[in-house]
C-alpha positions as CSV (number, residue, x, y, z in Angstrom):
1,M,108.1,-7.8,102.9
2,N,110.5,-8.6,105.8
3,Y,112.8,-5.6,105.4
4,T,113.0,-1.8,105.0
5,K,115.6,0.0,103.1
6,T,116.6,3.6,103.1
7,T,119.4,5.5,101.5
8,V,121.8,8.0,103.2
9,D,124.3,10.4,101.6
10,Y,126.9,10.6,104.0
11,N,128.4,13.5,102.4
12,D,125.2,15.6,102.7
13,L,124.0,15.0,106.4
14,P,122.5,17.8,108.3
15,E,124.7,19.0,111.1
16,R,123.0,17.1,113.9
17,V,122.1,13.7,115.0
18,T,119.7,12.2,112.6
19,F,117.6,9.3,113.9
20,L,116.5,6.4,111.7
21,R,113.5,5.0,113.8
22,D,110.7,6.1,111.6
23,E,112.6,5.9,108.2
24,L,113.2,2.0,109.1
25,G,110.3,1.3,111.3
26,L,113.0,0.3,114.1
27,K,111.8,-1.4,117.2
28,G,114.9,-3.3,118.6
29,V,117.8,-1.2,117.9
30,G,118.4,2.7,118.0
31,I,120.4,4.3,115.1
32,G,121.7,7.7,115.0
33,L,123.7,9.3,112.1
34,I,125.8,12.0,113.6
35,H,127.4,15.0,111.6
36,L,129.5,17.4,113.3
37,H,131.2,20.6,111.7
38,A,134.9,21.2,112.5
39,G,135.4,22.3,116.1
40,K,131.7,21.6,116.9
41,G,130.5,19.1,119.4
42,Y,127.6,17.9,121.8
43,K,126.6,20.6,123.9
44,F,126.0,18.4,126.9
45,L,127.2,15.2,128.4
46,H,124.8,12.3,128.7
47,Q,124.5,8.7,130.1
48,H,121.8,6.1,129.8
49,K,120.1,4.1,132.4
50,E,120.3,0.9,130.5
51,Q,121.5,1.3,126.9
52,E,125.0,0.7,126.1
53,E,126.1,2.7,122.8
54,V,128.6,1.8,120.0
55,Y,130.0,4.6,117.9
56,F,131.5,3.8,114.3
57,I,133.6,6.8,113.1
58,M,132.9,6.8,109.3
59,K,134.6,10.1,108.3
60,G,136.9,12.8,109.8
61,R,138.3,12.9,113.3
62,G,137.8,14.4,116.7
63,I,137.3,13.3,120.4
64,I,134.9,11.4,122.4
65,H,134.9,12.5,126.0
66,I,134.0,9.6,128.4
67,D,133.9,10.1,132.3
68,G,136.5,13.0,132.1
69,E,138.9,11.5,129.5
70,D,139.2,12.8,125.9
71,I,139.9,9.8,123.6
72,D,141.0,10.7,120.0
73,V,139.0,9.1,117.3
74,S,139.3,8.7,113.5
75,V,137.8,6.8,110.5
76,G,137.7,3.1,111.5
77,D,137.5,3.4,115.2
78,I,134.7,1.7,117.1
79,I,133.8,2.7,120.6
80,K,131.6,0.9,123.1
81,I,130.3,2.9,125.9
82,D,128.6,1.4,129.0
83,P,125.3,2.9,130.0
84,D,126.8,4.8,133.1
85,G,129.7,6.4,131.1
86,K,129.0,10.2,130.7
87,R,129.8,11.0,127.0
88,A,130.0,13.6,124.4
89,L,131.3,13.7,120.9
90,K,133.4,16.7,119.2
91,A,134.8,17.1,115.7
92,G,138.4,17.9,115.4
93,D,139.2,21.8,115.1
94,D,140.1,21.4,111.5
95,S,137.9,18.3,110.6
96,E,134.4,17.5,110.3
97,L,133.1,14.2,112.0
98,V,130.6,11.7,110.7
99,A,129.7,8.7,112.9
100,I,127.0,6.1,113.4
101,C,125.7,5.5,117.1
102,I,124.0,2.2,117.6
103,G,122.2,1.2,120.9
104,G,120.2,-1.9,121.8
105,V,116.8,-1.8,123.2
106,P,116.2,-4.0,126.5
107,K,113.6,-6.7,126.5
108,D,111.0,-4.3,128.1
109,G,111.3,-2.2,125.0
110,Y,111.3,1.6,124.2
111,P,110.4,4.2,123.8
112,R,108.9,4.7,127.1
113,H,107.5,8.3,126.3
114,T,105.3,8.7,123.3
115,E,106.5,12.2,122.6
116,S,110.1,10.9,122.3
117,H,111.7,11.5,118.8
118,T,114.3,8.6,119.6
119,L,113.7,5.0,119.8
120,I,115.8,4.7,123.0
121,D,114.6,7.4,125.5
122,D,116.5,6.4,128.6
123,G,119.1,9.1,128.2
124,I,120.3,11.1,131.4
125,P,121.4,14.5,130.2
126,D,123.7,16.5,132.4
127,F,122.7,20.0,131.7
128,D,124.9,21.5,134.5
129,N,128.2,20.4,133.2
130,P,128.7,21.1,129.4
131,P,131.7,19.5,127.8
132,H,134.9,21.4,128.4
133,W,134.8,22.6,124.9
134,Y,131.7,24.7,125.8
135,K,132.5,25.6,129.4
136,N,132.9,29.3,128.7
137,D,130.3,29.6,125.8
138,K,127.7,31.9,127.1
139,D,125.2,30.9,124.4
140,V,125.6,27.3,125.1
141,I,125.2,27.8,128.9
142,S,122.0,29.8,128.3
143,L,120.8,26.9,126.1
144,L,121.6,24.3,128.7
145,K,119.7,26.2,131.3
146,H,116.7,26.4,129.0
147,L,117.0,22.8,128.2
148,K,117.0,21.9,131.8
149,E,113.9,23.8,132.7
150,K,112.1,22.2,129.7
151,N,113.3,18.8,130.7
152,K,111.9,19.3,134.3
153,K,108.3,19.4,132.8
154,I,108.7,16.1,131.1
């Protein structure tokens, strides 16, 4: 069989990024399903070494923060981000946000780390500078400090 099929209920996604690497046996493209509740967003900015990403907004509205700029997004918007672009996504204060993020795999292949739960593991998290919507959230800042220490060990 030359295909793999899975079914996703976009109305019942967990609030997080759901990666489809294992479900689809992906080797050449990374796919993440993103569900953010109203007012919630990524807790840190990130960029990539090689991977460009394309975000498809499927439901709701919010903002995507890229290199210091907030860009409004809503259903039907498609945003391509170069690897160097520091980015984070946030649902609108009164709207959940569902998006699909797709990234291509360079010819050398990924994942590079066997413990990675994503296919494309060239992300560069910025744990020192949370997105502006979490700048004063002590719980998020504490979490980012923890993640930074944990990431140093990898």
